[in-house]
BANUDO-248498 format. One record per residue (C-alpha): x, y, z; residue number from 1. Coordinates in nm, 2 decimals, always signed. Layout:
+--------+--------+--------+-----+
!   east !  north !     up ! num !
+--------+--------+--------+-----+
!      X !      Y !      Z ! NUM !
...
+--------+--------+--------+-----+
! end
This chain:
+--------+--------+--------+-----+
!   east !  north !     up ! num !
+--------+--------+--------+-----+
! +26.33 ! +27.03 ! +11.33 !   1 !
! +26.10 ! +27.29 ! +11.40 !   2 !
! +25.74 ! +27.29 ! +11.29 !   3 !
! +25.61 ! +27.61 ! +11.10 !   4 !
! +25.26 ! +27.49 ! +11.13 !   5 !
! +25.29 ! +27.47 ! +11.50 !   6 !
! +25.45 ! +27.82 ! +11.52 !   7 !
! +25.17 ! +27.96 ! +11.32 !   8 !
! +24.88 ! +27.78 ! +11.50 !   9 !
! +24.93 ! +27.96 ! +11.81 !  10 !
! +24.79 ! +27.82 ! +12.16 !  11 !
! +24.41 ! +27.86 ! +12.13 !  12 !
! +24.10 ! +27.82 ! +11.93 !  13 !
! +23.75 ! +27.96 ! +11.98 !  14 !
! +23.63 ! +27.69 ! +12.26 !  15 !
! +23.27 ! +27.58 ! +12.32 !  16 !
! +23.17 ! +27.34 ! +12.59 !  17 !
! +23.08 ! +27.01 ! +12.46 !  18 !
! +22.94 ! +26.80 ! +12.75 !  19 !
! +22.78 ! +26.54 ! +12.51 !  20 !
! +23.13 ! +26.43 ! +12.36 !  21 !
! +23.20 ! +26.42 ! +11.99 !  22 !
! +22.95 ! +26.62 ! +11.79 !  23 !
! +23.00 ! +26.40 ! +11.48 !  24 !
! +22.97 ! +26.08 ! +11.65 !  25 !
! +22.64 ! +26.22 ! +11.81 !  26 !
! +22.50 ! +26.33 ! +11.48 !  27 !
! +22.58 ! +25.99 ! +11.34 !  28 !
! +22.36 ! +25.81 ! +11.64 !  29 !
! +22.67 ! +25.71 ! +11.83 !  30 !
! +22.60 ! +25.82 ! +12.19 !  31 !
! +22.90 ! +25.69 ! +12.35 !  32 !
! +23.24 ! +25.54 ! +12.20 !  33 !
! +23.48 ! +25.84 ! +12.19 !  34 !
! +23.79 ! +25.85 ! +12.42 !  35 !
! +23.92 ! +26.20 ! +12.42 !  36 !
! +23.81 ! +26.53 ! +12.23 !  37 !
! +24.03 ! +26.73 ! +12.00 !  38 !
! +23.99 ! +27.10 ! +11.86 !  39 !
! +24.13 ! +27.22 ! +11.53 !  40 !
! +24.33 ! +27.54 ! +11.57 !  41 !
! +24.24 ! +27.68 ! +11.22 !  42 !
! +23.85 ! +27.64 ! +11.24 !  43 !
! +23.76 ! +27.54 ! +11.60 !  44 !
! +23.58 ! +27.20 ! +11.50 !  45 !
! +23.58 ! +26.97 ! +11.78 !  46 !
! +23.61 ! +26.58 ! +11.71 !  47 !
! +23.73 ! +26.27 ! +11.88 !  48 !
! +24.10 ! +26.14 ! +11.88 !  49 !
! +24.27 ! +25.87 ! +11.71 !  50 !
! +24.21 ! +25.63 ! +12.02 !  51 !
! +23.82 ! +25.65 ! +11.94 !  52 !
! +23.65 ! +25.41 ! +11.69 !  53 !
! +23.56 ! +25.67 ! +11.43 !  54 !
! +23.89 ! +25.89 ! +11.45 !  55 !
! +23.69 ! +26.22 ! +11.34 !  56 !
! +23.99 ! +26.48 ! +11.40 !  57 !
! +24.20 ! +26.27 ! +11.19 !  58 !
! +23.93 ! +26.25 ! +10.92 !  59 !
! +23.90 ! +26.63 ! +10.94 !  60 !
! +24.27 ! +26.69 ! +10.88 !  61 !
! +24.24 ! +26.45 ! +10.57 !  62 !
! +23.93 ! +26.64 ! +10.44 !  63 !
! +24.04 ! +27.00 ! +10.51 !  64 !
! +24.42 ! +26.98 ! +10.51 !  65 !
! +24.41 ! +27.18 ! +10.84 !  66 !
! +24.74 ! +27.08 ! +11.01 !  67 !
! +24.72 ! +27.15 ! +11.36 !  68 !
! +24.48 ! +27.04 ! +11.65 !  69 !
! +24.52 ! +27.06 ! +12.04 !  70 !
! +24.37 ! +26.85 ! +12.31 !  71 !
! +24.01 ! +26.95 ! +12.44 !  72 !
! +24.05 ! +26.77 ! +12.75 !  73 !
! +24.05 ! +27.00 ! +13.08 !  74 !
! +24.39 ! +27.09 ! +13.20 !  75 !
! +24.56 ! +26.98 ! +12.86 !  76 !
! +24.71 ! +27.22 ! +12.63 !  77 !
! +24.94 ! +27.01 ! +12.39 !  78 !
! +24.92 ! +27.05 ! +12.01 !  79 !
! +24.97 ! +26.79 ! +11.72 !  80 !
! +25.06 ! +26.87 ! +11.37 !  81 !
! +24.94 ! +26.61 ! +11.14 !  82 !
! +25.14 ! +26.74 ! +10.83 !  83 !
! +25.47 ! +26.73 ! +11.00 !  84 !
! +25.38 ! +26.46 ! +11.28 !  85 !
! +25.52 ! +26.66 ! +11.56 !  86 !
! +25.41 ! +26.77 ! +11.91 !  87 !
! +25.40 ! +27.10 ! +12.02 !  88 !
+--------+--------+--------+-----+
! end
């Protein structure tokens, strides 16, 4: 089964360096605890992954409906569609 969201999302998003980790965690007073960062391919938001305690990227999907994110880790370009639960 192919995922239309992944096909439409493309490969890149506006990227900014986040040396201090998850911006939402930092804003909430949590200076550590995130595992990996992800970037929303619709709006460019950077947030922590589901292996992180606060799961900000999943929360962003639930609030915004933006379907596709990709890894923000160096050397990784895989994407994930929350809506169809497909890797791309």
